N, C-alpha and C positions, 0 to 999 in steps of 0.2 A: 385323533392327532394329539389331543391333550394328554391322553394316557401314555402314548408312545414317548412324548417329550418328557413326561415325568419319569418314566422307567429308564430312559437312556441318559437322563441328565441334560438333555438339549433344551435350549431356549426356543420358545415359539417364535416364528418369523416376525410377528408384530412386536413382541418384546425385544427381539434382536435389533430391529430398526430403531425402536425407542431408545435402547441403550447406546447404540452408535451415535444417534443424534445428540443425546444428552451429554455424552462424554466429549464429542467433538466441539460442540458449541460451549459446553461448560469449561473445557480446557482453554478455549480462546478467551472467554470472559475472565477466568482466573488469571491468565497470563496478562490481560489488560490491567487487572487490579494490582498484581504483584510486579508489573513492569518486567516480565520475563518473556523469552521467546515462546510463542504458542506452540511451535513445532515440537519443542522438547517435551512439553507437558502432554501433547497428543501422543507422542511416541511412548512415553512412560505409561499413559493410560491404556493404549492399545496392547502393549506388551503385558501389562498387569492382568487384563481380563482375558488375554489369549494364552500365550505359552506359559506364563507364570502360574496362573490359577486355574486355567482350563474352563473358566466360567462361560466364555464365548468362543466358539469355533465356527468361523464363517462357512467353511465347507460342510460342516455338520448341521448348523442351525439355519442357514439360508440356502445352502445347496446350489442347485443350478441357477438360482437368481443372481448369484454373486458376479459371475462373468458378465452378463448383460448390464447389470447395474454399474459396474466399473467402466465398461465400454462407453455407456451413455454419459457417465460423469466426466470421463476424460474428454469426450467429444465436446461437452459444454465448456470445459476448462480451456480447451484449445480454441474454441470459438471465441471465448472471452479474450484470450490472448491475441487473436486476430483483430478484435475490435479495438485494441490499444495501439495498433500500428497505423498511425496517420502519416501519410507521405508528406503532407504539408508541414507537420511538426518536425519531421526528420530533416526536411530541407532547411528549416529555420534553426535547427539545433547547431550547437557549436561543432567546430571541425573535429574536436576530440571525440565527440559522440559518433560522428559519421565514420571516423577511422576505426573505432571500437566495433562498429557494426560491419562495415564492408571488409575490413582487414581482420579484425579480431575474431569474428564469428567463424569463418572458414579455417583460420589458423588454430583457433581453440578447438574446433572439431577434430582437426588432424592431430594436434598434440595430445588431446584427451584419448583419442583412439589408440595412439602409440603407447600411452601410459597404461591403458587397459590391457593391451596385448602383451607388452614386454614386462610390465611390473605386476599387474594383477593376474596375468596368466590366462586371460580369456582369448577365445578364438577371434578371428577377424570379423565374423558376422556379428557376434554380440558386441564387440568393441566398436564397430561402425555405428550400430544403432544407439548404444548408450552414450558414445562420444558426442553424437548430435544433440541429444537433450541436455548434455552437460554444459552446452553453451549458455543455457539460461542461468542467470545468477540470482534468481529468486525475487521477482518484483513484490511478492507478498511479504518478503522477509526484509528486504533492503530498506523500505520506508520506515518501519519501526526502529531499525538500527540507526538510521540517519537522524531520526528525531532524538534518539537517546544520546548519540555521540555529538550532535550539533556541529557538523563540519562547516567550514566556509563554503560559500555558494558554489564555486567552480568545481571542486572535487565532489561535492554532494550532488550537483547536477549531472556530472559525468557518470557516477554510480547509478543514480536514479534512472536516467534516460537510457543507459545501456541495458539495465534490467528490463525496462518497459519494451524497448524495441527488439531486443534479442529474445524475448519471450516467445513470440510467434515464429521467429526465425529458427530458434532451436527446435521448436516443435516440428516445423517443416523439415528440418534436416533429419530428425529422428524418424519421421514418417516416411520420408523418401528412402532412407537407408533400410527401413523395415520392409518397404514394398520391394526393394531390390532383393533383399535376402529371401523373402517369401517366394518371389517369382523364380529366383535361381534354384531354390529348393524343389519347386514343383515342375519347372519347365524341363522338357526332354532335350532341348538343344538351345544353343546360344541365341539363335534366331527367334525361337519361340519366347525366350525370356525377354528379348528386346521388344517384341511385339506386345507382350502382356504388360510390360512396364509402360510403354508408350500409350497403350489403350487405357490403363488405369489413370495415368497422369492427365490424359486428355479428358476422360470422362469426369474425373474429380474436379479438374479446373473448370470445365464447362458448367458442370452442375453448381459449383461454388459461385462462379461469376453470374450465372443466370438467376440463381436464387437470391443473391445479393442485390442484383439489379431489380428483380421483381419486388423485393421488400422495399427498396428505396423508392421506386416509382409509385407503388401502391400507397406508401405512407405520405409521399410528397403530394400526390394528387387527391389525398383524403378518401381513398377507396376503402380504407379500414378505419373504423371509429377509434378514438383515442383509447377507450377502455379495453379494446381488443388487440391492440398492437403487440403487447408482450405475449399473450397466448398465441397469436398468429406467428410471431417470430419463432417461438420455441417449437411449435408444431412443424413449421417448415424446416427448422433445424434438424429435428428428429427424422423427418421424411428424407431430406437430402443425405443424411448419414446412412440411413437404411438402404436407399436406392444405390448410392455409390458403392456401399459394401457388397451389394448383390452383384454388381458388375465385376469388381475386383476386391477380394477380401482385404479389409482394413483400409481401403482407399477413402472411406468415409471421413476419416480423421483429417485427411488433406482437404477434402471438399468443404468441411465446415470451417476450417482455418481460412481458406480462400474466401468463403462467404463472409466471415467476420471482417477480413481486411477490406473487402469491397464496401461493406456497410460503414466501416470506420471512415472511409474517404468519400462517402456520398453526400456529406454536408447536410445531414437531416436535421430539421429543427427540433425533433423529439429525441435526438441521439443521447442527450444527457440523461433523460429519464430512462431510456432503454438500458443504458450502460449501468446506471445505478442499480436497477432491479436485477440485472444480470450479475453484477458484482455480489449482491446479496445471495443470489442463488448459488454462485460459485463458492462463496464462503461455506455454505452448507455442504455442497458437494465435495469440496476439498477436505473439509473436516471428516466427512463420512468415509471418503476413500482412504484417507490416511489412517483412520482408526481400523478400518477393515483390513488393510494391508499389514498393519502392525500386529493385529490380533491373529492374522492368518500365518504369521511366521512360526516356524518350528525350530526347536532347539537343535535338531540335526542340521538344519539350514544355517542357523546362526553359528554353529560350530565350524562351518566352512570358512568363516572369516579368520584367516590365519595371519601370519606375519606379512604375507603378500598384500592382504587387504589394508593393513596398517601402513605399509610402505606406499601403496597406491594413494591413499588419502594424503600422506605427507608430500608425495611428489606433486600431486595436483595443487596443493596449497602453496608449496614453497618453490615449485619450478614451473609447472604448466601455466598457472594463472599469471604470475609475474612476467614470465617470458612472453606470453600472449599480449599483455598490455604494453610492455616496453617496446616490442617490435611494432605493434600497431600505432603507437604514438611517436615513432621516430620521425623527426623532421617537423614536429609541431612546436609551438612556442611555449608549451606547458613546462613549468619548472620540474626538475627531476624529482623533487620531494612530493609533488602532486602525482606524478606518474608512479612513484613507489607506493604511495598510499593507496591508489586505485588498484595497483597490481597485487598488493597484499590483502585486498578486501574482495572476496568473492563468495558470499554466502549462497548456498543452494536452498531451495524451498520445496514446498509440497508438490509443485508441478513436476519436479524431477522424480519424486517418489511415485506419484500417480501414473505418469506415463511409463516409467521404467517397470512398474509392477504389471501394467497391462501388457507391454511388449514382452516381458519375461515369460509370462504365461503362454503367450502365442508362440514364441520361439521354442520353448520347451516342447510344446505340442507338435512342432515341426521337426523334432528330433535333434535340436541344438541344446544339448544337455547343460553346457556351461552357462546358459542363460539363466539358470536357477540362481546364480550368484548376483544377478543384476539388482534384485530387490534388496537383499542385505547390504550390498555395496552402496546402493542409493541411500539407505537409512544411515549407514556409517558416515558417508560423506556429508549428508545434511546435518546430522547431529554434531559432527566435528566442526564444520564451518560455522554453524550458527552459534554454538557455545564459544568457540575461539574468538570469532569476530565480535560477539556480544560483549566480551570482557576486554578485548584488546583494542577495539577501534578508537575509543575515546583517548586512552593513554597514548596510542600511536599517533593520533592526530595532534595531541599536545606536543609530543616529541618532535614532530615535523613542523610545528608551528602553524598547523592548519585547523585548529579547533576554533569554533565560533564562541560566542558568549555562553557562559555557563548558565545564565538565567534566561528562561524563555521570555521573549520580548512581546511588545504590543504593536499591532498595526492600527493606526488611526485612519479611517476612511472618511475624508472630508477635512479640508484645511479651515481652521477658525482660530480665534483667539484662545478659546478653551482648549482645543487640540494642542496648540503650541505650548500653552502653559502646563498642561498635564504631561505632555511628552518631555518638556524640559525638566520637570520635577523628577520624572522617572530616569531620565538620562543622568541626572546627578547621582543616582543610586546605581549607576552602571547597568541599567536595564536597557536592552536594545529596543529602540523605537523607530517607527517609520510613519510619516504622514503622507498619504496618497490622495491626490486630487487631480482631476482633469482640467482644472482652472489654474493656470500658472500664477496668476496674481495672488491667489489665496495661499500659495506656498512661499511667497517672497519673505515674509517675516520669519518663518521657520528656517528657511535657508540661511538668512542673515544671522540667526541665532545659533547656527551650527547643528540644527536638528536634521537628520537624514530625511529626504523627501523622495517621492516617486511621482513624476508628472505623467499622468495617464489614468486609465481605468484599472482598478485593482483586479477586475474580472477578465481583463484582456489577456491574449496570448503573450503580449510583450511583458506583462507582469509575471506570468507563469515562468518565463525564461529569465527575466531580469531581476526579480525580487528574491532575496535569499530567504525563502519561506521557512526553511528549517530553523532559522534563528528566532522565530516568533511562535508563541504558543497561544496567543489570544488576539481577538479582533474587536475593535470598537467602531461601529458604523455610526458616525455622528455628523453626517452632512446635513444640509438644509433641505434635502429632498427625502421625505419620509418613505416614499415608495422605493427609492433607490437603496436606502438603508435596509429596508426589509429584503430587497433582492439580494444584497450583499450578504446579509446574515443567513438567509436561506441557502444561498449557493455555497458559502464557505463552511456551513455547519458540518457537512459530512467529512470534510478534511480536518478541521480543527476540533471537532466535537461540539455539540450544541451547547455544552456547559461552558465553553470558552469563547462564545460569540455573543457580543452585546450590541445594543443599538439604543438610540434615544427613543423616548416615548413618542408615539405618533400624535400629532396635534388633535386629531378627532377620534382618538382611540376609545374614549369613554362612550361614544355614541354607538349603539348597536348597528346602525346603518353603515357605519364606517369601520367597524371592528373587523379585523382579519382573523382567519382560523388560527388556532394555537400552533398548527403545524408550520406556519410561516413565521419568519423573523427570528430574532434572538432574544436574549434576556435583557430586561430593561435596566439601564444604568443611569448614572448622574442623578440619583434621587427621584427619578420619575419626571424630570423636567423635559419639556419639549425644546426644540432647537432655539426658538425665539425667546423662551423664558431663560434659557441658559445664556444666550447672547446678551439679554438685558442685564443679567447679573454681572457678566463680565464688564459691560459698559459702566455699571455702577461701582466698579472698583473691586469686585470679588476676585480672589486669586486662589491658586492651588497651593496649599501649605502641607507640610509633613510634620508629624509629631511622634516622638518615641514614647511608647507606653511602658511603664515599669510597674513593679509591685507597689511603689509609693504613689505613682501617678497612673491610675488605671483608666480604662475606657469610660467609666462613669465620671471620673474626675474631668477627663477631657470633654465629655459632653456637657458637663456643668459650666466649663469655661467657654464652650463654643455651642450655644444652644441652637444657632441657626445653621451651623456648618452641615455640609452634606458629605457623607463618607463616599469615597471613590474606590479605594484599594487599600490593602494591607500588604506589608512587606516583611518577610521573615528570612533571616540569613540561610536557614536550612530549607525551608519550603519554597522560597522564592516569592514571586508576586502573585497576588490573588485579587482580581477585580471583584468589587462588591456589587451584587445585584440590589435593585431598589428594595428597601425595607428589610435588608439583610444586615447582620452584624458580624464582625470578625469572629472566628472560632476561638482565637486566643485573646484574652483580655489584657495580657501584659506580655512584655518581651518582644513586641512587634512594633513596626513603624506604620502608622496610618496616614494616608493621604486623603485630603478632604478639600472641597470647595468651600471657602469661607469668606465672609465679608471682611473688609479692612477694619481693624479695631482702632478706635481713637486713642486709646491708652495702651501702648505696646508693653508697658511695664507689668501689666497683669498676666502677660503670656509667659508660661514657664520657659526656662532656658532650653528645655528639650524640644520646644516647639519653634518652628521657623517656616 
């Protein structure tokens, strides 16, 4: 095999998998570092190693493994989408979200299919299948865009929840349309087609519900040990997919989606851990599928993207999406500027490409030749929407007056004198702040001082729907409960990034008996002080003060004037706010403003004018 690979220029299968994995994950990491859309980098990487250089040809290097791999990957992706659809969350969502789901999804399916047929020139079969998956606005894409644009809470929530909820609905629509097309192609009569469709839907639904119920009951009754839950879940997922596919070809995708929806609404205590592991696996699979499909593109296929393809993308962005949103939100109390912003924002993501790529191959095999256009059209739509919205969303939000604060803010979990003093100092620099506490009395002084507060648990669903999370980039868990601080830091670390989650030092942290694993909690802040040490200093008259560092008055000069002070944060007009970890110093020694906890000085005349 090695000799054949060398003589033909093909990569060995193991090397092919390693290349795909490295490029997919590497593109996502590079996108995170450069603050660019990961999809664009993955698209470029796939095209470069595929049709441009010919280094990697999936059909040649992986061969018959490519089809099953993409099928399984898409099944896991759709299962993940199903696990995001919580009926309880949908009931509690705003009216606008429900309208975008119940009215917008079918309307978007119809308008997308019409655009595919009359503008892109596809047949009704391909248009119906691709139009269904076009409902999905890219949950893996919209979150980074929202964080970058920092919209106000209501339009940001509309876009985010629409993407989350419509993800499985779009997949279901595409799967159902695909099943109908396959059956109609194979059935000898209309009666046979109806029976085959009904049989496939019943079998897929029963298998999905039964497997979801079995997982929920076995996990709830502790029939499966904790360390085996994820392996059992994925093994059953593959089994359900295979069995359902045996009964009716491709019905397995519907079965695993139903299975995911059932588990999402089973209220499992271990659901969060399952979902996080599944999300990690999905990132790997999505990256791999995207690279595979991009590398498998041919220049003759790309050449099929003519003026009709460009017109189709323009119609989707400028007509189909805005019309769908405006009609869906008729009669709501949302201002027109918010409706227009949501209507002009509809980025598509890797789920669209993955599902379209799989269905395109199956439809072409069934004799529907124009389905070969689905994959290049999907790539074109994804690239156009991601690049367009990536550059236009923030300026458009400013034009509509819907942009949030430009500087990522801080959420303080736990109301105290220190939290109020620190938040007030940041607020004076126009940094968004929020103090959250489930004890109303602890929020009284902050509320009277004009500092925004949230009465409740920051980990609750009420906070998820009521707090403008997109306006904040860092979290400080500084309550008087060390265990709760650790819980908050651990739970919010995946969303904010572990480097942006801080907590107070635990009172008994120095004892090995009470030390927690490094995987729990956040970074230590406030100079390594415990809650009670911090409270004592505040009672002794310490306060949060800010000082401008210059070339004449550097950090060393400031430290000489304030030997007891504890650095808390640094602020730069270009870089924004950076919370300082215990025993860490600012990266810039001048040209920034430092905030510190310092004792009251008896002689204020010694303090430079830049310090206050």
